[in-house]
MILOMAR-116619 format. One record per residue (C-alpha): residue number from 1; x, y, z. Coordinates in Angstrom, 2 decimals, decimal comma. Example, Ala and Ser with C-alpha at 12.3 -4.5 7.8 and 13.67 -1.06 7.14 Angstrom:
REM residues 2
+------+---------+---------+---------+
! resi !    east !   north !      up !
+------+---------+---------+---------+
!    1 !   12,30 !   -4,50 !    7,80 !
!    2 !   13,67 !   -1,06 !    7,14 !
+------+---------+---------+---------+
//
This chain:
REM residues 186
+------+---------+---------+---------+
! resi !    east !   north !      up !
+------+---------+---------+---------+
!    1 !  113,65 !  135,32 !  100,27 !
!    2 !  114,54 !  138,66 !  101,77 !
!    3 !  112,11 !  140,17 !  104,24 !
!    4 !  111,31 !  143,84 !  104,17 !
!    5 !  111,81 !  145,96 !  107,27 !
!    6 !  108,04 !  145,93 !  107,89 !
!    7 !  107,89 !  142,11 !  107,61 !
!    8 !  110,81 !  141,77 !  110,03 !
!    9 !  109,06 !  144,00 !  112,57 !
!   10 !  105,78 !  142,08 !  112,23 !
!   11 !  107,65 !  138,75 !  112,54 !
!   12 !  109,50 !  139,99 !  115,65 !
!   13 !  106,25 !  141,22 !  117,24 !
!   14 !  104,47 !  137,93 !  116,50 !
!   15 !  107,39 !  135,86 !  117,81 !
!   16 !  107,60 !  138,03 !  120,94 !
!   17 !  103,86 !  137,72 !  121,51 !
!   18 !  103,96 !  133,92 !  121,16 !
!   19 !  107,03 !  133,50 !  123,39 !
!   20 !  105,80 !  136,07 !  125,92 !
!   21 !  102,32 !  134,54 !  125,97 !
!   22 !  103,77 !  131,07 !  126,45 !
!   23 !  106,00 !  132,23 !  129,31 !
!   24 !  103,08 !  134,10 !  130,91 !
!   25 !  100,92 !  130,96 !  130,59 !
!   26 !  103,60 !  128,87 !  132,33 !
!   27 !  103,91 !  131,52 !  135,05 !
!   28 !  100,15 !  131,53 !  135,62 !
!   29 !  100,25 !  127,73 !  135,93 !
!   30 !  103,03 !  128,15 !  138,50 !
!   31 !  105,14 !  125,75 !  136,42 !
!   32 !  108,32 !  127,19 !  137,93 !
!   33 !  107,41 !  125,76 !  141,34 !
!   34 !  107,70 !  122,22 !  139,98 !
!   35 !  111,42 !  122,76 !  139,49 !
!   36 !  111,83 !  122,70 !  143,27 !
!   37 !  111,41 !  119,96 !  145,86 !
!   38 !  109,01 !  122,08 !  147,90 !
!   39 !  105,91 !  120,08 !  148,98 !
!   40 !  103,76 !  123,20 !  148,65 !
!   41 !  104,22 !  122,92 !  144,86 !
!   42 !  102,14 !  119,75 !  144,95 !
!   43 !   99,05 !  121,63 !  146,11 !
!   44 !   99,07 !  123,83 !  143,02 !
!   45 !   96,53 !  121,21 !  141,97 !
!   46 !   93,60 !  121,07 !  144,42 !
!   47 !   93,25 !  117,29 !  144,11 !
!   48 !   96,53 !  116,92 !  146,03 !
!   49 !   95,27 !  118,81 !  149,10 !
!   50 !   94,29 !  115,72 !  151,14 !
!   51 !   97,64 !  114,08 !  150,40 !
!   52 !   99,54 !  117,19 !  151,45 !
!   53 !   97,45 !  117,58 !  154,61 !
!   54 !   97,91 !  113,96 !  155,70 !
!   55 !  101,65 !  114,04 !  154,89 !
!   56 !  102,02 !  117,28 !  156,88 !
!   57 !  100,62 !  115,55 !  159,97 !
!   58 !  102,77 !  112,44 !  159,58 !
!   59 !  106,23 !  111,72 !  160,94 !
!   60 !  107,58 !  111,90 !  157,38 !
!   61 !  106,94 !  115,63 !  157,11 !
!   62 !  109,90 !  116,29 !  159,42 !
!   63 !  112,51 !  114,73 !  157,14 !
!   64 !  110,95 !  113,89 !  153,76 !
!   65 !  109,41 !  115,89 !  150,95 !
!   66 !  107,01 !  114,54 !  148,33 !
!   67 !  109,90 !  114,09 !  145,91 !
!   68 !  111,91 !  112,10 !  148,47 !
!   69 !  109,28 !  109,36 !  148,18 !
!   70 !  107,70 !  109,82 !  144,76 !
!   71 !  110,61 !  110,29 !  142,33 !
!   72 !  113,64 !  108,06 !  141,69 !
!   73 !  116,99 !  109,10 !  143,12 !
!   74 !  119,40 !  106,92 !  141,14 !
!   75 !  120,52 !  109,81 !  138,96 !
!   76 !  119,59 !  113,29 !  137,76 !
!   77 !  118,24 !  112,19 !  134,36 !
!   78 !  116,03 !  109,44 !  135,77 !
!   79 !  114,65 !  111,78 !  138,46 !
!   80 !  113,69 !  114,58 !  136,08 !
!   81 !  112,43 !  112,27 !  133,33 !
!   82 !  110,16 !  110,45 !  135,78 !
!   83 !  109,02 !  113,70 !  137,40 !
!   84 !  108,18 !  115,22 !  134,01 !
!   85 !  106,35 !  112,15 !  132,67 !
!   86 !  104,39 !  111,65 !  135,90 !
!   87 !  103,55 !  115,35 !  136,00 !
!   88 !  102,26 !  115,24 !  132,42 !
!   89 !  100,02 !  112,28 !  133,34 !
!   90 !   98,59 !  114,35 !  136,20 !
!   91 !   98,07 !  117,35 !  133,91 !
!   92 !   96,36 !  115,18 !  131,27 !
!   93 !   94,05 !  113,62 !  133,88 !
!   94 !   93,20 !  117,05 !  135,28 !
!   95 !   92,56 !  118,66 !  131,88 !
!   96 !   90,33 !  115,80 !  130,76 !
!   97 !   88,53 !  115,64 !  134,13 !
!   98 !   89,51 !  112,00 !  134,42 !
!   99 !   91,36 !  112,16 !  137,73 !
!  100 !   90,03 !  109,54 !  140,12 !
!  101 !   88,47 !  110,56 !  143,42 !
!  102 !   91,16 !  108,50 !  145,20 !
!  103 !   94,60 !  108,59 !  143,59 !
!  104 !   96,39 !  105,24 !  143,43 !
!  105 !  100,04 !  104,74 !  142,57 !
!  106 !  100,52 !  102,98 !  139,24 !
!  107 !  103,10 !  100,14 !  139,09 !
!  108 !  106,02 !  102,36 !  138,01 !
!  109 !  105,26 !  104,77 !  140,88 !
!  110 !  104,86 !  101,90 !  143,31 !
!  111 !  108,32 !  100,63 !  142,35 !
!  112 !  109,82 !  104,10 !  142,89 !
!  113 !  108,05 !  104,57 !  146,22 !
!  114 !  109,17 !  101,18 !  147,55 !
!  115 !  112,75 !  101,75 !  146,37 !
!  116 !  112,71 !  105,03 !  148,28 !
!  117 !  111,32 !  103,36 !  151,42 !
!  118 !  114,22 !  100,93 !  151,24 !
!  119 !  116,73 !  103,70 !  150,45 !
!  120 !  115,74 !  105,83 !  153,44 !
!  121 !  115,27 !  102,93 !  155,84 !
!  122 !  118,23 !  100,85 !  154,62 !
!  123 !  119,91 !  100,56 !  158,01 !
!  124 !  116,66 !   99,48 !  159,65 !
!  125 !  115,98 !   96,89 !  156,92 !
!  126 !  119,44 !   95,38 !  156,81 !
!  127 !  120,89 !   95,71 !  160,31 !
!  128 !  118,07 !   95,86 !  162,84 !
!  129 !  115,11 !   93,97 !  161,43 !
!  130 !  117,09 !   92,01 !  158,84 !
!  131 !  114,17 !   91,86 !  156,43 !
!  132 !  116,60 !   92,14 !  153,55 !
!  133 !  115,67 !   93,77 !  150,31 !
!  134 !  112,84 !   92,82 !  148,05 !
!  135 !  111,51 !   95,08 !  145,37 !
!  136 !  107,98 !   95,90 !  144,38 !
!  137 !  107,91 !   93,44 !  141,48 !
!  138 !  108,91 !   90,61 !  143,84 !
!  139 !  106,00 !   91,56 !  146,11 !
!  140 !  103,68 !   91,49 !  143,11 !
!  141 !  104,53 !   87,84 !  142,41 !
!  142 !  104,22 !   86,77 !  146,05 !
!  143 !  107,91 !   86,72 !  147,02 !
!  144 !  107,42 !   89,10 !  149,92 !
!  145 !  105,36 !   92,09 !  150,91 !
!  146 !  105,40 !   95,66 !  149,75 !
!  147 !  106,30 !   98,13 !  152,51 !
!  148 !  102,73 !   99,46 !  152,64 !
!  149 !  101,24 !   95,99 !  153,14 !
!  150 !  102,23 !   96,41 !  156,79 !
!  151 !  102,68 !  100,18 !  156,97 !
!  152 !   99,37 !  101,05 !  155,34 !
!  153 !   98,86 !  104,30 !  157,21 !
!  154 !  102,31 !  105,75 !  156,44 !
!  155 !  102,54 !  108,61 !  155,56 !
!  156 !   99,13 !  109,48 !  154,13 !
!  157 !   96,89 !  107,72 !  156,63 !
!  158 !   95,19 !  105,26 !  154,26 !
!  159 !   92,82 !  106,16 !  151,44 !
!  160 !   92,37 !  109,88 !  150,84 !
!  161 !   90,19 !  111,95 !  148,62 !
!  162 !   88,82 !  115,46 !  148,51 !
!  163 !   85,68 !  114,21 !  150,24 !
!  164 !   87,61 !  112,47 !  153,04 !
!  165 !   89,43 !  115,68 !  154,01 !
!  166 !   87,07 !  118,44 !  152,85 !
!  167 !   88,44 !  121,09 !  155,19 !
!  168 !   92,12 !  120,26 !  154,88 !
!  169 !   94,25 !  123,26 !  155,67 !
!  170 !   96,95 !  123,46 !  153,05 !
!  171 !   99,15 !  126,25 !  151,73 !
!  172 !   97,10 !  127,01 !  148,67 !
!  173 !   99,07 !  129,11 !  146,22 !
!  174 !   98,48 !  132,82 !  146,07 !
!  175 !   96,99 !  134,17 !  142,88 !
!  176 !   99,75 !  134,83 !  140,35 !
!  177 !   97,70 !  137,66 !  138,85 !
!  178 !   99,55 !  140,96 !  139,46 !
!  179 !   97,71 !  143,67 !  141,41 !
!  180 !   97,74 !  146,07 !  138,44 !
!  181 !   95,92 !  143,49 !  136,34 !
!  182 !   93,35 !  142,85 !  139,08 !
!  183 !   92,66 !  146,60 !  139,26 !
!  184 !   92,41 !  146,76 !  135,48 !
!  185 !   89,77 !  143,99 !  135,51 !
!  186 !   87,58 !  146,01 !  137,88 !
+------+---------+---------+---------+
//
């Protein structure tokens, strides 16, 4: 089937509109910020404000970002696969208004978080305190404790929710709407 010149132009315009609209949609969602390790990307979603605020005031904010604790670091593929899947769960919960008032780590996240506690504090665990290494699944079956069983307040200060930190000062993202579009709306 050979397309006429008019059909080719219409097809190109439609394809450009779809691709351009999709890219604009992703820009408006600030999707590009999730490709970084910047903690401020986490507060693109307002539900994360208390977690950002409590992290910011903890000792971990000096040396650790959200991704240092919450994504695996074994390899590039595992990190980005986990980050993408976990992000999609957050998006789905937000879009369906099913996000809980207090966010809890699910078992896969708990395993990642504990592995990262051990990774960052390896010298402390093996040389100074000699607690050795247990993983999250061992703690689940009673063969030891998870890191947060003793360090409950680190780094988020216990249970958090929007209502527990209603006036949290966080770097909320600026509006991605260009000035010319704002003027056009008026």
